[in-house]
C-alpha positions in Angstrom: -53.4 -17.2 -50.6 -55.1 -18.3 -47.4 -54.4 -15.9 -44.5 -55.1 -15.8 -40.9 -58.0 -13.4 -41.3 -59.8 -15.9 -43.7 -59.6 -18.6 -41.0 -60.8 -16.2 -38.4 -63.8 -15.1 -40.6 -64.9 -18.7 -41.1 -64.6 -19.5 -37.4 -66.6 -16.4 -36.5 -69.4 -17.2 -39.0 -69.5 -20.8 -37.7 -69.9 -19.4 -34.1 -72.3 -16.5 -34.8 -74.2 -17.7 -37.9 -74.5 -14.5 -39.9 -72.1 -12.1 -41.7 -73.3 -9.2 -39.6 -72.6 -10.8 -36.3 -69.3 -12.4 -37.5 -68.1 -9.0 -38.8 -69.1 -7.3 -35.4 -67.2 -10.0 -33.5 -64.1 -9.4 -35.6 -64.4 -5.6 -35.5 -64.8 -5.5 -39.3 -67.5 -4.0 -41.5 -69.7 -6.5 -43.2 -68.5 -5.2 -46.6 -64.8 -5.7 -45.6 -65.5 -9.3 -44.4 -67.4 -10.2 -47.6 -64.7 -8.6 -49.8 -62.0 -10.6 -48.1 -63.7 -13.9 -48.6 -64.8 -13.1 -52.2 -61.2 -12.3 -53.1 -60.0 -15.6 -51.7 -62.7 -17.5 -53.5 -61.7 -15.8 -56.8 -58.0 -16.7 -56.2 -58.9 -20.4 -55.4 -61.8 -20.5 -58.0 -64.0 -22.1 -55.4 -67.0 -21.2 -53.2 -66.6 -21.4 -49.4 -70.3 -21.0 -48.5 -73.8 -20.5 -49.9 -76.4 -18.2 -48.5 -79.7 -19.6 -47.2 -81.7 -16.5 -46.3 -79.8 -14.6 -43.6 -77.8 -17.8 -42.7 -74.8 -19.3 -44.4 -74.1 -23.0 -45.2 -70.5 -24.0 -45.7 -69.6 -25.8 -48.9 -67.3 -28.9 -48.6 -64.3 -26.7 -49.3 -65.5 -24.1 -46.7 -66.0 -26.9 -44.1 -62.5 -28.1 -44.7 -61.1 -24.7 -44.2 -63.2 -24.2 -41.1 -61.7 -27.4 -39.7 -58.2 -26.1 -40.4 -59.1 -22.8 -38.6 -60.1 -24.8 -35.5 -56.6 -26.4 -35.6 -54.4 -23.5 -36.5 -55.9 -20.5 -34.8 -55.4 -21.8 -31.2 -51.8 -22.6 -32.1 -51.2 -19.1 -33.5 -52.7 -17.6 -30.4 -50.5 -19.7 -28.3 -47.5 -18.9 -30.4 -48.2 -15.2 -30.0 -48.4 -15.6 -26.2 -45.0 -17.4 -26.2 -43.4 -14.7 -28.3 -44.8 -12.0 -26.0 -43.1 -13.9 -23.1 -39.9 -14.0 -25.0 -40.2 -10.3 -25.6 -40.6 -9.4 -21.9 -38.0 -12.0 -20.8 -40.4 -14.5 -19.2 -39.4 -17.4 -21.4 -36.3 -18.5 -23.3 -33.1 -20.5 -23.1 -30.2 -19.4 -20.9 -26.9 -20.7 -22.4 -24.0 -20.3 -20.0 -20.4 -20.6 -20.8 -18.0 -21.6 -18.0 -14.3 -20.5 -18.0 -14.0 -21.2 -14.3 -13.8 -24.9 -14.2 -13.7 -25.2 -10.3 -17.0 -23.2 -10.2 -19.3 -26.0 -11.3 -20.4 -26.9 -7.8 -21.1 -23.2 -7.1 -23.1 -22.9 -10.3 -25.4 -25.7 -9.2 -26.3 -23.7 -6.2 -27.4 -20.9 -8.5 -29.2 -23.0 -11.1 -31.5 -24.7 -8.7 -33.3 -21.6 -7.4 -33.2 -20.1 -10.9 -35.1 -23.0 -12.4 -37.7 -22.7 -9.7 -38.1 -19.0 -10.2 -38.2 -19.3 -14.1 -40.0 -22.5 -15.0 -40.3 -21.6 -18.7 -36.6 -20.8 -19.1 -34.2 -23.7 -20.0 -30.5 -23.8 -19.1 -27.6 -25.2 -21.0 -24.0 -25.1 -19.8 -20.9 -25.2 -21.9 -17.7 -26.2 -20.0 -15.3 -27.6 -22.6 -11.7 -27.0 -21.6 -10.8 -25.6 -25.0 -13.9 -23.5 -25.0 -13.4 -19.9 -26.4 -15.9 -18.2 -24.2 -15.4 -14.6 -25.3 -15.9 -15.4 -29.0 -19.0 -17.5 -28.1 -20.5 -14.6 -26.2 -19.8 -12.1 -29.0 -21.2 -14.5 -31.6 -24.4 -15.3 -29.6 -23.5 -18.9 -29.0 -24.0 -18.3 -25.3 -25.9 -15.7 -23.3 -23.7 -15.4 -20.2 -20.0 -16.1 -19.6 -18.6 -17.0 -16.2 -15.0 -16.2 -16.1 -12.1 -15.0 -13.9 -10.7 -13.0 -16.8 -12.9 -10.1 -18.0 -11.9 -8.0 -21.0 -12.7 -4.5 -22.0 -15.3 -4.5 -24.8 -17.7 -1.8 -25.6 -20.4 -4.4 -26.6 -20.0 -6.4 -23.4 -20.5 -5.9 -19.7 -18.7 -7.9 -17.0 -20.1 -7.8 -13.5 -18.0 -9.0 -10.5 -19.7 -11.7 -8.6 -17.3 -12.8 -5.8 -13.7 -12.6 -4.7 -11.5 -15.6 -4.0 -7.9 -16.5 -3.3 -6.1 -19.2 -5.3 -4.2 -21.5 -3.0 -1.9 -24.5 -3.3 -3.5 -27.7 -2.2 -1.4 -30.5 -0.7 -2.1 -33.7 1.3 -2.0 -33.2 5.0 1.1 -35.5 5.3 2.9 -33.6 2.6 6.2 -31.9 3.7 4.8 -28.5 2.6 1.6 -28.9 4.6 3.0 -27.1 7.6 3.9 -24.1 5.6 1.8 -20.9 5.7 3.4 -19.5 2.5 5.2 -21.2 -0.4 7.7 -19.8 -2.8 7.6 -20.6 -6.5 10.9 -22.5 -6.5 9.5 -24.9 -3.9 7.4 -26.4 -6.6 10.4 -27.4 -8.7 10.3 -30.9 -7.1 6.6 -31.3 -7.3 4.1 -32.9 -9.7 1.6 -30.1 -10.5 -2.0 -31.3 -11.4 -4.2 -28.9 -13.3 -7.2 -28.8 -15.6 -6.4 -29.5 -19.3 -6.1 -25.7 -20.1 -3.3 -23.9 -21.9 -0.6 -22.9 -19.4 -0.9 -19.2 -20.3 -4.5 -19.4 -19.0 -3.5 -21.0 -15.7 -3.0 -18.5 -12.9 -0.5 -20.8 -11.1 1.7 -20.3 -14.2 1.0 -16.8 -15.3 0.9 -15.2 -11.8 3.3 -17.4 -9.8 5.6 -19.7 -11.6 6.6 -17.9 -14.8 7.2 -14.5 -13.1 9.6 -16.2 -10.8 11.3 -18.2 -13.6 10.1 -21.5 -12.0 8.4 -24.6 -13.2 7.2 -27.9 -11.6 9.1 -31.2 -11.9 6.1 -32.5 -13.9 2.8 -31.1 -15.1 -0.2 -33.5 -15.6 -3.8 -32.7 -16.4 -7.0 -34.0 -15.0 -10.5 -33.0 -16.2 -12.5 -33.5 -13.0 -12.0 -31.7 -9.7 -13.0 -34.7 -7.6 -10.3 -36.9 -9.2 -7.7 -34.1 -9.0 -8.2 -33.7 -5.3 -8.2 -37.4 -4.6 -4.9 -37.6 -6.4 -3.6 -34.8 -4.2 -4.9 -36.5 -1.0 -3.1 -39.7 -2.1 0.2 -37.8 -2.4 0.4 -38.0 -6.2 0.9 -34.3 -6.7 -0.2 -30.8 -5.7 -2.7 -28.4 -7.4 -4.0 -24.8 -7.2 -7.6 -24.2 -6.6 -9.9 -21.5 -5.0 -9.7 -21.5 -1.2 -13.5 -21.8 -1.0 -13.5 -25.0 -3.1 -10.8 -26.6 -1.0 -12.9 -25.8 2.1 -15.8 -27.7 0.6 -13.7 -30.9 0.3 -12.0 -30.8 3.7 -14.6 -32.9 5.4 -14.0 -35.9 3.1 -10.3 -35.5 2.1 -7.1 -35.0 4.1 -5.9 -31.8 2.3 -4.4 -28.5 3.3 -4.2 -25.1 1.7 -1.1 -22.9 1.4 -0.7 -19.3 0.3 1.0 -18.8 -3.1 3.7 -16.2 -2.3 3.7 -13.6 0.4 0.8 -11.6 -1.1 -1.2 -14.5 -2.4 -3.0 -14.7 -5.7 -6.3 -12.9 -5.5 -9.0 -13.2 -8.2 -12.6 -12.4 -8.9 -15.3 -14.2 -10.8 -17.3 -12.2 -13.3 -20.4 -12.8 -15.3 -20.2 -11.3 -18.8 -23.2 -10.5 -21.1 -23.9 -8.6 -24.2 -25.1 -5.0 -23.6 -27.9 -5.4 -26.1 -29.4 -8.1 -23.8 -29.6 -5.9 -20.7 -33.4 -5.8 -20.9 -33.9 -9.6 -20.7 -35.2 -10.2 -17.2 -34.1 -13.8 -16.7 -30.5 -12.9 -17.4 -30.6 -10.1 -14.8 -32.3 -12.6 -12.4 -29.5 -15.1 -12.9 -26.8 -12.6 -12.1 -28.7 -11.4 -9.0 -29.0 -15.0 -7.8 -25.2 -15.5 -8.5 -24.5 -12.5 -6.2 -26.6 -14.0 -3.5 -25.1 -17.5 -3.7 -21.5 -16.3 -3.2 -19.3 -19.3 -2.0 -18.0 -19.0 1.5 -15.4 -20.6 3.7 -16.1 -22.3 6.9 -12.4 -21.8 7.8 -12.2 -25.3 9.1 -8.9 -25.9 7.2 -8.6 -22.7 5.2 -7.0 -19.9 7.1 -9.2 -16.8 7.7 -7.1 -14.6 5.5 -7.9 -16.8 2.5 -11.6 -16.0 2.6 -13.1 -12.7 1.6 
């Protein structure tokens, strides 16, 4: 069986000319070098070189194996360097799961400096609406989970990234636009627009409508935030989104934000990861960048109390 040491021996002999010098370059004894090649020759029933005085001349088979060594050894060295980078967290693939669908624009603000800081780490984002992020994190399908709903799990750690308030979004000419606070029953005559997520995972339902035994006149789903807010601005319905996201759209759309209930709905965004991955540097770097890129409100249309 041809092994790496056999390729290294042939390459060293080609470079140094003699068994003695080749053995010294490889930190082997001449006896060990000769024994290794002799054993390979016996296994293959072929000679790899012939002696000519102190020098060696490769046979046709030896020359072929030497050519292979010139091709494979640099690749093996490179592979080891890459594996070492993986081991110390300098290279890899960062797979992110998103359970905060309005957070995509914020995520882009984190991704750009991350890619610049970690040129050898690739990023992939999973944002499917029926995505089971927690199971994906547990089963190593993703490396980080961005979610507003952390869970207690001894194998996982969820770190808070930023706070936000969920607000009702209406068109500026909507009858509710002048309200500072809205009660759940006031949505009974409204078309509610949400992402296509199960209602039990929608905070507008679980923390506002259902506890108050209320429901909207109609519930429709839209996959993209842009279309959702254009529908709201056109008076086609209302929606519930983070206040900081509403603020980002106020320059281009005539929309207003209203508090949901007297106390409001206050949430946090978390990044979850497996405890066993705590030593991977680029994961820690991403979380650090996420902390530094916390979304903010300009307060142009969103009341100061909505913003952390």
